[in-house]
Each structure stands twice: as C-alpha cells, then as structure tokens.
N, C-alpha and C positions, 0 to 999 in steps of 0.2 A: 475759761478758754476766749482768745483774743482774736478777735475778729477785724480783719482788714475791710474797712468800710469805704464807700464812697467820699470822699473829703473835698474840701477846697483846699487847694493848694494856692497859698496867696503867691504873689511875687513872680508869678511864672507866667508867660504869655500863651506859651505851647502846654497844653492839657490843664484845663482849670481844674479836672476833677480826675483824681489820682489815689493808690493806694497810701496811707501816710501811717508811719508807726513812730507811736514815742518811746525815746529811750527807756521810760521805765518798764515799757511793755516788751520792748525788747529782751531785756534780763530776763523777765519774768518766764518767757520763752525759753532761752538759752540755758536758764538755772531749770526747767524741765517744771516750773510752777504753773505753768497754762499751756493748752493745745492751741491749736491754729486751725482758722478755719477762714474761708476766704468768702467774703459777701457775694451773692449769686449775681449783684448789678455789676458789680468789677469784674467777675468771669466773663460777662456779656461784653464788657469792653475789651476784655483780653482777646476774645473771638472776635471782635467786630474788627481789631487792629490786625491780627494775624488774617483775615478773609480780605482785609484792602490789600496788603503786600500780595498776596497768592494770585489776586487781578491786576494788580500795577505792575509787577514786572515781567508781565509776558513779552513785552516789545522794549524792555529797556535794559540797560546796564546797570545792576546794581551790586556794589561790592559785596563778596562774601555769598551772593544769592546764584549769579551765574558769572561770577570772577573766582580766580585763585586768592589766596590770603597774602597780605604782606607785600613784599616783592614782587609774587607771582598774580597779583591783581590785574597784571597787564595781557593776562591769557584768558581765554573764555572759557568756560567749562559749558559744555553741552547741557540742554533740559533734560537728557534721558540719564546724566551724569550729577543732577543735582543734590540729590538726597546720598548719594554715595561721596559727595563732597565733605557732607557733615561728618559724616561717620568718618571719614578719612582725617579728618581735623580734628577731633575727640582722640581718637585712638594716634596720631603721630606724637600729639601734644602731650599724652599721659606720659611724662618720662620725668617725672620727680626723681629725688633721690634723698639722702638723710634719713633723720628719726620720721616716724611716722606721728603727725600731731595727734594730740591729746582730742578726745571728743568735744570737750568745751571749744575748741578754735574751729572744728568743723561743722559745728552747730550753728556757731555764729555767723561763719561763711555761707552757711546754706541760707539761712535766716536772710541774710544780707541779701543775697542773690536775690532770692524769693520778692523782697520788698522792690530792688531795682526793677524787677520782670513786671510787677504789679503797678508800675508807673503808666504801663499800656503804652511804651513806646518801642518795644524790641519784636514785635508781631511773632510771638511764639505762638506755637500749637498750646490750647487749653491743658492738652496731657501733662505738659512741663509742670504747669502749676499745681495740678492735682497729685503727680507724683512726689514733688517738693516736699508739698505738705502731709503725706502719707508718711515718708521716710522721717520728716519731725517728728510727728506724732506718736510713730512708731519706735522711735529711737534708733532707726538704723543709720550709721553712719559712713559715708565713703573714705576709705584709705587714702590719706593727702599726706603729702611728703612736706618735709618743709623748706627743701629746695626746690627753686624752678623760676620763681616770678622775677619780671624786672620791674613790673610795676608799671609799664607803658601802654602797651596792648591791654592793659588789664592785667591780672595774675593770670596769664594765660595756662600756665603749667599746672598751678594747684587748683583752679576751676576746671581744667580739662579732666581732672581725677574725679570729681563731683561728677563730670557731664557723663563720664563712662560709666559711672553706676547708673545712671538715670535711662541709659540704654539699655542697660541688663546685663552690663559686663565690667569687670574688674572686681574688686575688693572690698567689703565692707567689714565695719565691726558691730557685731551684732550679739545682743548679752554678754558681752565683754569679750566675745573671741572673735578673731580673724575669720571671714569666711567667704567663700566666693558669692558674688554677688547672686549669680542666678539661682544657686541654692536657697539663699534667703527669700528672694523674690516668689520662688515655688512655695516654701513654706507660708508667707504670709500673703500670698495671692495677689503679687503687685505686678503689674504689666508694666512694661518700659515704655517711655515715653513714646509720641508718633512723631518721629523725625519726616518733615513734609517741606521745609523751606530755607530756615538760617536757624535750627534748634542749637546745633553746634557752636556758632559764632554766639548768638545772642547769651548763650551759658556760660562762656568762657572770657568774653569781650568786656572785663568790667573790672572795678576796683571792690570788690565783695570780699573777698578774702582778707586782702589788706584792713578793710573798713570793719569786719567783724570783728578780727583780733586786736583792732586799735581799740573799739567798744568794750570789751574784755580789760585791757590795759586801762582805761579808762576809770572802770570800776575799783580796779585793786589801787591804783595810784590814788584813787578820793581815799580809801581806807588808810591805805599807807600815811595819806598826809595828816590825815584825823590822828592816828597811832603817835606820828611825832611830834606835834603838837601837846598830845597827852604826857609823853616824854619830857617833854622841855618844860614842861608844866611841874612835874613835880620834883626832876630836878632842881629848879628855883625854889621849891620848897626844902630839899634836903639841904641848903647851903643858906638858907635864910636871905632870900635875896631880895630887893628893894622892888615895890610894886608899879613904880612911875612908867619902866621901861615899856610895858605891856597896858599904860592907861591909856583913857580914850582921850584925853588933853593932849599927850604928846604926841599920837599915833595922828590924828585927825589934823595934824597940820602938815603932813604929808600925803599928797592929794592920790593916792594908791589905792583901789579898793579891797586888793589883796591883802593888804599887808592889814590894813584896818578890819577885816575879816578874821584876820588870826591872833590881831591882839584881842580882839570883841571874845574868841574862841577860849583865849588863855584868862581873861577876865572872869567866865562862867566857870570856866575850870576851878579857880582859884578863888573864887567867892567866899566861901567859906573857910578858906586856910588859914590857920591859927600860928603859922611858919614865914610867910612871907613879912616884910616889913613896910612901913609908913615912913619914906624919907622925912618927913617933917618931925616924927616923933623921936630921933636918932641924931640925925647931922643938924637938923634946922633948930635943934633943941635949944641952943647956946651954951649948952654944958660940957662940949667936947673940947678940951683945953690943950690935949697931947699934940707933940711935933710930929710925932709919927701914928697915923691910925691902924690899930691892929683889925679893924673890920674894913672891909673892901667898902672903897666910895661907889666905885662901879663895878660890875661883874664881867666878865669875859665875854667875848662876844658870842659865844656860841650860846650863850644864857639869855644877853642882853639884847641881841640884834634877831631873835628869834621870829619878830614880826616882819623884819626887814628880808630876812632871809627866806623866811617860808612864803610870805607874801608874793613873790613872782613866781612860786610853785603853784599856790591857789591860783592866780590869773592865768598861767598857763593850761591848767587843766579846763578851766572856765572856757577859755579858748577853744581847748580840744573837743569837748563837747559840744559847742555851736557848729565847727567844723563837721564832725563826725555824724551829728542828725543831719544837717543838709546833705551829707554824703549818703547817709542812709536811706534819705527820700529822694533820691536823684535818680534818675535815668541815666547809667554812665557806660551805654551800651555805643556802637559805631555799625551801620548808620542807626540815626534815629528816625524810627519811624512814626508820624504822625498822620493819621487815617482822617482825623479832624477837617485838616488842612488840605489831604490828599497829595501830601509831598514826603519824599525820603529826603534825609540832611546827612551830609558826610562830613564828618570831623573828629573830634578826639576827646571825647568824653571817659573814654576809658583811661587816660590819663591820670596818673596818680599823686602828683603832685601836690595836692591839698593835704592829704592824708601823710604822705611821706614826713612834708615838713612838720604837721604836728606831733607825729612819731619822734622826730629828733628833738624836737625843743621838749616834748614829756620827758624823754630819757635825759637830755641834760638838768632837767629839773628834778627828776628823781634821783640823779648821781647826786645832785645839790644837797636833797634831804639825806642821802646816806652818809654824805661828807658831814653834814651838821651832826648826826648820830655817833659816828665814829670820835668827832671831835668831844662830844660831851659825855662819850666813854672815857676817853683820855683825861678828860677833867677830873672824873669819878674816881678812877685809877692812881691819880697823881698826886699825893697827899702835899706836895708843894704847889699845887692849884688850888685845891678844894679846900684846906687848912684843917676839915674835920674827920677825913676817913684815913685809916691805913693804908700804907701800900697796896694796891690791886684788891682794894677791899678783902685783905686777906684776915679774916676773922679768928686766925689761930694763932701759930707760933711763927714770927716772921723769920725769916732763913729757912725753915724747916717745911712751911706750907706754902702756896703760891696762891691760894684765892682765884680771882680771876685773870692770872695774868696770861694764863693759854688761849683763854678764849678772846682775848684783844689782836693775838696776831691773825686769827681768823677774820676777824671785823678790817683790820688793816688791809689784808689781801683782797679781801671781799671788796672793798671800799676803792683801792688800787684797778681791780677788774672793771668795777663800772666806771670809773675815769676813763680807760682805754676802750670801753665799749661806746661811748657817748661821742666817737667821731661821728661827724653826719654821714647818712647812706644818700640823703637828698640832692647832695652836690657830687657822688661818688657815681657819676654816670659812666656806663659805659656802652659806646653803640654797639648794636647787634641786628640780627636779623637782616642781614647783607644792606647794612644801614640804613634801612627803611625805619629802623627806631633806631634814630640817629641822638635820642637825648631820652632818657626814661629816669625814672622817679625812684626806684628802687624801695619802694612803698610797703613791698611786702618782706623784705628784708628789714626793713626799719620798725614794722609791728615787731616782727620776730624776737630782734636784739632788745626792743624796749619792755618785752615781758621777761626778758631774762634778767636786765638791770633792777626790774621791781621784783623779781623772785630776790635776787641777791641782797636789795635795798631792806628786805623784810627780816635778812638773816643778821644783818647788821643790828638792825633795830632790836629783834631778839635779843641779842648778848648785851644790848644796852637795857634794856629793859629789867633780865636776870639781874644784872648788875646792879640797878636801880633797887631790886629787891633786898639784896643781900646789903644796900647801903642803909635803907629804911630800919631792915632788922637789927644792924649793927648799933644804930643811934637811937632805938627804941622810940622811935618817931611817930608811929602809925596812927595813934589818936590824935595827934595835932595837924595830921594831912586833911586836907580837902576831902569833902563827900566822894566826890568823882576818883581823886586819886585811891581812897580807900576801897571803891567799887572794883578799880582797875586789880590792886594786890591782892582781893579777894579772889578774881578770878583764877591771879597766877599760884594761889594758896598751895593748890593740890599738885601743879606739874613743878614749882620750882622747890626741891628742898634747899636746906641751909647748906650752904658750900664752906664747909669747915674744914673737917678730913677732906683731902685731897680726892676728888673721885672723876670719871669720864664725863664732860659737860656735852658731848655731843647730841646724847640723847635729849637732855633738857632742851638744848638749842632747837633741836628738831621740833619736840612739842610745843614750846612757844611760839615758834615759825608758824606752824599750822595752827594754833588758836588764832594768831592775830591776822590771818590771812582768811579764816573762816567767820570768823565773828566780826560783823561790822560794829565800827566803835561810835558809841554811842555818849 
C-alpha cells in the first residue's frame, strides 16, 4: 500500500510540508499493484486548509467562491448560492465528446488530481480525498471522453467528468461495465463528496489529466526506446557491422549524455556477439589490397548513427520525467489557498504549457524512433543495401512468394501518420472562453496524440522485429548472436512462425506488438 506521507518539499517557500509521490509509486498504483492510503497527519492539514478558507472568505471577494467563473468572474454570487455554484460548474462542463478513454488513463488522472489536492493548497473538504481514494482502491472509474480540454484553465472538461462522479452523478466503469454512478455508489456504500466551498473548481482547475496521461506515455516511451536499441543492435549483428560506432572512445568525444547512454546500452547488448567485427582486425590489418571493397567500410546511417539518433530521444524522455514529476507534485489550482501565511493568491498554476511542450517533444522523439525502425526495416528488405538477404527476406520462391513485402506497406503508412501527428499542439493555441483564455496550452490534446504516436511506433517496431526473426533464421546465425539477442528471439519463438508460404501477417504483428508493450525490455 502506498501511503501519502508528510514530506519536506524542498525549494518551495509556500508549503514546506506536503504530499509527494514518486513516479515509481505512481506506476505501481496505476498498474493496480498497490492501493492508496493517506497519512492522518496529511488529512489534518487538508482540514486546516479547508477550514481556513471557510472563515477567510466571509468578507472578501475570492474567485470561484463568491464570483462566477472565467469572464463571469465580474459577477458576485450570493452566499446562499455558493454551493449551487460548484454543482453548476461541474454539471455544465461535463460536456466531453468522442471516444471513452481507457481506465488506465482515467486512473492516472485521478491519482494525479489526488496528489495535487494533497499539496494542501486547494481548500477542499476532506471528503474529496476520501472518495477519490475509495474510487481508486475499489477500481471505480468515471467515464471520461477524449475531447474537451484546452489545457489552460486546466483540463476543465475531462476533470469535470471525474468531479461529476464524485458528487454521485454521471457514469462509471465498474467491473468492466458502464454503469450509473448512483447505482455503483449504492452497491459499494460510497457517499458523494460534501460540497461546501470550492470543491467543483478545485477538482477541475488543473493539469492532472494531461499529467496522468503524460506519465503513462513516459513509461511506454521508455520501454519503446529500449526495444529500439535492441532491434538496432541485432541488425548490426545480422550484417556483421564494425563495433567502433558504438564504442566508448568514439562517443565520449560527443558531450551528450543520451548519446553515451545509448552507446553503452549497445555495448552491453553486443558484448558477447560473435558477429560484430573489430575494425583493426580487418581494415587495419595491412592485408587489404583491393581497389574496390566488397565489404562496407562504413554502415548506413540507420545502423552506424544509432547513438546519435536515439541519444536525443533518451535525453527528451529524461527531461519529460523531470517535468512530469514536478507537475505531479505541484499544486496546479487557482486560486492557491495558503493557510499557513493566511493568504489567498490568484494566478495561473492551472496552465499546462510545461506538460504540453514535453508531450510535443516526446512525440517528435518517438516519431524519429519510428522513422529509424522503418529505415532499418527497409535496409533488411532491400538486398542491394544489406548484401546478405533475399528481397523482402523472401525465404521461398522469388516472384511467386512475397515474404515481408506486404508488411512494409503498413510500416511505411504508419510512419507517415506519425510524421503528420508530430505537428505541435503547444503552438496551436485558439482563444476561447470569450477570450478570457486567450492563450492556451492544448496539453490534453498533446498528451492524447502522443499516446497514439507511441502506439503506432510499437506497430512499426513489431514489423521490424518479425523481419529480424526471419533474417536470423534465413542466415542461420542464432548461435552466433549475443546472449541478449538470443533471449529476445526465444521470447518470439512461439509468436513468430516461419514466413515461407504466404500467410496473413496481421495476427502476428498484433501478437508481437502486445508482447513489446506488455513486457518491459530488460
């Protein structure tokens, strides 16, 4: 069980004590490996924060407590209507459309919102924390739609659908079925939250939706990168490439940590390979007298420049992890309620530019990874490039059979889609909310599109890996491969049949993709 304890939060003047959640624990909860419990001391601070605002707001104008929202903030709301104001906000903004999002995304968003509220800067009633924890632990997930958030006053629409469930309305996913919230709450003996002050705004005003999905994206992208390094390493073995392009000596003179990390990963993977070659044993031996060299002096860029291509991907994911950790453990509400200094601060911590930019960068990086896989696939399928394999790794009758020819179309098409989807959302701001939200982040869109790009990348990598299996079988190289390469091919043994006689490849592609997604590369 993961307990949200009172921890010192360094570097922030406001709120020295708060809830902090490590990314590793975040994933354990999202994956259903751990339940959630909130430390009693932290719950006391939640109550203190709430009670402070309840008393502080009596003779003051505070946004979203006794005013309307957005451009309607110029209108005072009477004391007797304050609670109704919160219900109105939640109900009116539960206006999403499009596909219903998977439970993984919703659980991640709920957890991110919970952790933001546990910074004790939102003045929510303690019942909000209790119900969020109960829903997470009982695996009850609000129905949330893909379209709605512009990522500036937070992920308003998507988070409104979560808030709608917390007040006992809307729909949930319960034991695999879409049910009315009221029915499920009755079955599970869950009482809706108590709305007293600003619970609607505090639940909706923030970046938790884009942050939750961003962290899901990060985990999948990190796994994808490791699989890409593995595929790149095996292809270098297949063609007997020289090993100096991933050597420490060559890469150390380029002062980028990502490049050196990727080169190190390749060296570890290929440390016991019998197929990669030492340049000094061949071209530096003094025994090469030909005027034209049958053996390539240097490999194509898709093999030789892997550290330089995937290094920026590594660095991009590292940057995203830092930003997402900071966002996860931030109060991204407005206004910020500081009961310790006894002040309320108005601003824009709900703005999602940090996450949106990282999602755009991640999407570009994953698209480049997809492009590398597609080029490596092309190399394997073209005998004029690799010099060792038949066309399309066709292992039967040339002309009559087709090998991996059909699958290449899918890889090319999917790569092209990723290239198109890599256009920035961060700079595609459209003013809305009667121009109150005159520059927005589009962070929720950026996170969702990034997830699509990652899914596409796994498909292209699957086709590449199936082709690698066929190539190794054709050349009879298995026993000369590195141990790591052999381990990967053993995992694929039951999933990838010999592609000799032509057969539909789509079930194989799907099975390999599922294996890559579900198995963290080690």
